[in-house]
Residue frames as a rotation matrix with the C-alpha (Angstrom) as fourth column:
MET 1
0.869 -0.402 -0.290 3.34
0.120 0.738 -0.664 26.60
0.481 0.542 0.689 6.76
ASN 2
0.750 -0.658 -0.072 6.47
0.057 -0.044 0.997 25.72
-0.659 -0.752 0.004 8.69
HIS 3
0.375 -0.726 -0.577 9.92
-0.817 -0.553 0.164 26.56
-0.438 0.410 -0.800 7.47
GLU 4
-0.534 -0.539 0.652 11.02
-0.339 0.842 0.419 22.95
-0.775 0.003 -0.632 7.07
LEU 5
0.162 0.659 0.734 8.00
0.584 0.535 -0.610 22.10
-0.795 0.528 -0.299 4.82
ARG 6
0.866 0.114 -0.486 8.68
-0.251 -0.742 -0.622 25.17
-0.432 0.661 -0.614 2.65
PHE 7
-0.054 -0.984 -0.173 12.25
-0.838 -0.049 0.543 24.05
-0.542 0.174 -0.822 2.27
ASP 8
-0.424 0.011 0.906 11.18
0.171 0.983 0.068 20.44
-0.890 0.183 -0.418 1.31
ILE 9
0.644 0.726 0.244 8.84
0.434 -0.084 -0.897 21.95
-0.630 0.683 -0.369 -1.36
CYS 10
0.648 -0.476 -0.594 11.58
-0.692 -0.694 -0.200 24.17
-0.317 0.541 -0.779 -2.79
GLU 11
-0.351 -0.852 0.389 14.09
-0.593 0.524 0.612 21.28
-0.725 -0.015 -0.689 -2.84
ALA 12
-0.204 0.411 0.889 11.63
0.418 0.857 -0.301 19.01
-0.885 0.310 -0.346 -4.64
TRP 13
0.847 0.523 -0.101 10.63
0.202 -0.491 -0.848 21.60
-0.493 0.697 -0.521 -7.14
TYR 14
0.304 -0.853 -0.425 14.28
-0.817 -0.463 0.345 22.50
-0.491 0.242 -0.837 -7.80
LEU 15
-0.589 -0.584 0.559 15.26
-0.297 0.800 0.522 18.92
-0.751 0.141 -0.645 -8.44
TYR 16
0.138 0.691 0.709 12.20
0.604 0.509 -0.613 18.21
-0.785 0.513 -0.348 -10.55
ALA 17
0.907 0.181 -0.381 12.62
-0.150 -0.706 -0.692 21.36
-0.394 0.685 -0.613 -12.73
SER 18
0.099 -0.974 -0.205 16.28
-0.817 -0.197 0.542 20.66
-0.568 0.114 -0.815 -13.07
ASN 19
-0.572 -0.283 0.770 15.66
-0.056 0.950 0.307 17.07
-0.818 0.133 -0.559 -14.25
TYR 20
-0.231 0.662 0.713 12.65
0.800 0.547 -0.248 17.55
-0.554 0.513 -0.656 -16.46
HIS 21
0.232 0.382 -0.895 12.62
-0.141 -0.897 -0.419 21.07
-0.963 0.223 -0.154 -18.00
GLY 22
0.525 0.123 0.842 12.32
0.735 0.434 -0.521 21.45
-0.429 0.893 0.137 -21.73
GLY 23
-0.212 -0.675 0.707 14.88
0.869 -0.461 -0.179 24.26
0.447 0.576 0.684 -22.23
GLN 24
-0.837 -0.322 -0.442 15.24
0.524 -0.702 -0.481 27.81
-0.156 -0.635 0.757 -21.04
TRP 25
-0.778 0.623 0.077 12.05
-0.548 -0.734 0.402 29.01
0.307 0.271 0.913 -22.52
SER 26
-0.311 0.718 -0.622 9.84
0.364 0.695 0.620 26.24
0.878 -0.034 -0.477 -20.96
LYS 27
0.488 0.615 0.619 7.42
-0.417 -0.459 0.784 26.91
0.767 -0.641 0.033 -18.02
LEU 28
0.876 -0.179 -0.448 9.29
0.443 0.666 0.600 24.33
0.191 -0.724 0.662 -15.94
TYR 29
-0.151 -0.983 0.107 12.63
0.862 -0.184 -0.472 26.13
0.484 0.021 0.875 -16.41
SER 30
-0.092 0.162 0.982 11.00
-0.136 -0.979 0.149 29.34
0.986 -0.120 0.112 -15.32
LYS 31
0.865 0.447 -0.230 10.40
0.119 0.261 0.958 27.60
0.488 -0.856 0.172 -11.96
LEU 32
0.167 -0.915 -0.367 14.14
0.970 0.220 -0.105 27.62
0.176 -0.338 0.924 -11.40
GLY 33
-0.588 -0.367 0.721 14.15
0.315 -0.925 -0.214 31.34
0.745 0.101 0.659 -11.80
GLN 34
0.433 0.798 0.419 11.19
-0.274 -0.326 0.904 31.70
0.859 -0.507 0.078 -9.37
LEU 35
0.762 -0.243 -0.601 13.06
0.615 0.562 0.553 29.63
0.203 -0.791 0.577 -6.78
HIS 36
-0.283 -0.956 0.076 16.05
0.892 -0.292 -0.345 31.88
0.352 -0.030 0.936 -7.28
ASN 37
-0.300 0.295 0.907 13.96
0.049 -0.945 0.324 35.00
0.953 0.142 0.269 -6.88
ILE 38
0.771 0.596 0.225 12.69
-0.221 -0.082 0.972 33.88
0.597 -0.799 0.069 -3.49
GLY 39
0.241 -0.790 0.564 16.24
-0.953 -0.301 -0.015 33.26
0.182 -0.534 -0.826 -2.33
PHE 40
0.872 0.032 0.489 16.36
-0.204 0.931 0.304 29.51
-0.446 -0.365 0.817 -2.51
LYS 41
0.118 -0.917 -0.381 19.90
-0.967 -0.018 -0.255 28.27
0.227 0.398 -0.889 -2.87
PRO 42
0.919 0.255 -0.300 20.13
-0.225 0.965 0.132 24.39
0.323 -0.053 0.945 -3.28
ALA 43
0.397 -0.823 0.407 22.88
-0.313 0.295 0.903 22.38
-0.863 -0.486 -0.141 -1.68
PRO 44
-0.203 -0.642 -0.740 25.64
-0.939 -0.086 0.333 21.55
-0.277 0.762 -0.585 -4.24
GLY 45
-0.952 -0.277 -0.131 24.90
-0.302 0.924 0.235 17.88
0.056 0.263 -0.963 -4.06
LEU 46
-0.244 0.951 0.190 21.15
-0.719 -0.046 -0.694 18.03
-0.651 -0.306 0.695 -4.15
ASN 47
-0.763 0.153 -0.629 19.69
-0.406 0.644 0.649 14.73
0.504 0.750 -0.429 -5.47
TYR 48
0.232 0.947 -0.220 16.72
-0.367 0.295 0.882 12.51
0.901 -0.124 0.417 -4.77
LYS 49
0.059 -0.265 -0.963 18.64
0.713 0.686 -0.145 10.57
0.699 -0.678 0.229 -1.93
SER 50
-0.832 -0.540 -0.130 19.37
0.465 -0.549 -0.695 13.82
0.304 -0.638 0.707 -0.14
LEU 51
-0.285 0.849 0.446 15.68
-0.420 -0.528 0.738 14.86
0.861 0.023 0.507 -0.03
GLN 52
-0.766 0.258 0.588 13.84
-0.561 0.178 -0.809 14.59
-0.313 -0.950 0.008 3.27
GLU 53
-0.723 0.551 0.417 10.85
0.566 0.818 -0.099 12.12
-0.395 0.164 -0.904 3.27
GLU 54
0.260 0.905 -0.336 8.34
0.367 -0.414 -0.833 14.90
-0.893 0.093 -0.440 2.57
GLY 55
-0.054 -0.437 -0.898 10.58
-0.751 -0.575 0.325 16.31
-0.658 0.692 -0.297 -0.19
LYS 56
-0.945 -0.300 0.132 10.73
-0.158 0.771 0.617 12.76
-0.287 0.562 -0.776 -1.79
ARG 57
-0.253 0.931 0.263 6.83
0.678 0.365 -0.639 12.47
-0.690 0.017 -0.723 -1.59
ILE 58
0.383 0.408 -0.829 6.48
-0.158 -0.855 -0.494 15.87
-0.910 0.320 -0.263 -3.25
TYR 59
-0.420 -0.649 -0.634 9.04
-0.766 -0.121 0.632 15.02
-0.487 0.751 -0.446 -5.99
ARG 60
-0.881 0.144 0.450 7.45
0.285 0.922 0.262 11.57
-0.377 0.359 -0.853 -6.68
ARG 61
0.127 0.988 -0.085 4.06
0.571 -0.143 -0.808 13.36
-0.811 0.054 -0.583 -7.05
LEU 62
0.295 -0.084 -0.952 5.50
-0.533 -0.841 -0.091 15.91
-0.793 0.534 -0.293 -9.52
VAL 63
-0.801 -0.561 -0.211 7.08
-0.509 0.452 0.732 13.12
-0.316 0.694 -0.647 -11.61
ARG 64
-0.652 0.605 0.457 3.85
0.548 0.793 -0.267 11.12
-0.524 0.077 -0.848 -11.58
THR 65
0.341 0.892 -0.298 1.68
0.472 -0.437 -0.766 14.03
-0.813 0.121 -0.570 -12.60
LYS 66
-0.216 -0.592 0.776 4.28
0.976 -0.132 0.172 15.38
0.001 0.795 0.606 -15.10
LYS 67
0.552 0.472 -0.687 3.66
0.590 -0.804 -0.078 18.78
-0.589 -0.363 -0.722 -13.85
TYR 68
0.650 -0.150 -0.745 4.54
-0.362 -0.923 -0.130 21.41
-0.668 0.354 -0.655 -16.54
GLN 69
-0.389 -0.765 0.513 6.46
0.194 0.476 0.858 18.92
-0.901 0.433 -0.037 -18.69
ASN 70
-0.507 0.125 0.853 6.31
0.857 0.181 0.483 19.68
-0.094 0.976 -0.199 -22.40
ALA 71
0.657 0.747 -0.099 4.90
0.743 -0.664 -0.085 23.21
-0.129 -0.018 -0.991 -21.64
């Protein structure tokens, strides 16, 4: 997997987890910690518009499938 794709995945997951987590004890909130542990540091202004096309595709899929929401 190339570096750019990994970055797109991390950005999409970070944005999704930030927007949809159910509190600090939720599984989705723990994704933020996992991203931190691998050294991911999001851009200060990270938002949907700033994602690359692949990141947007990943984010939309996460939202559509409601991955880890309410868990």
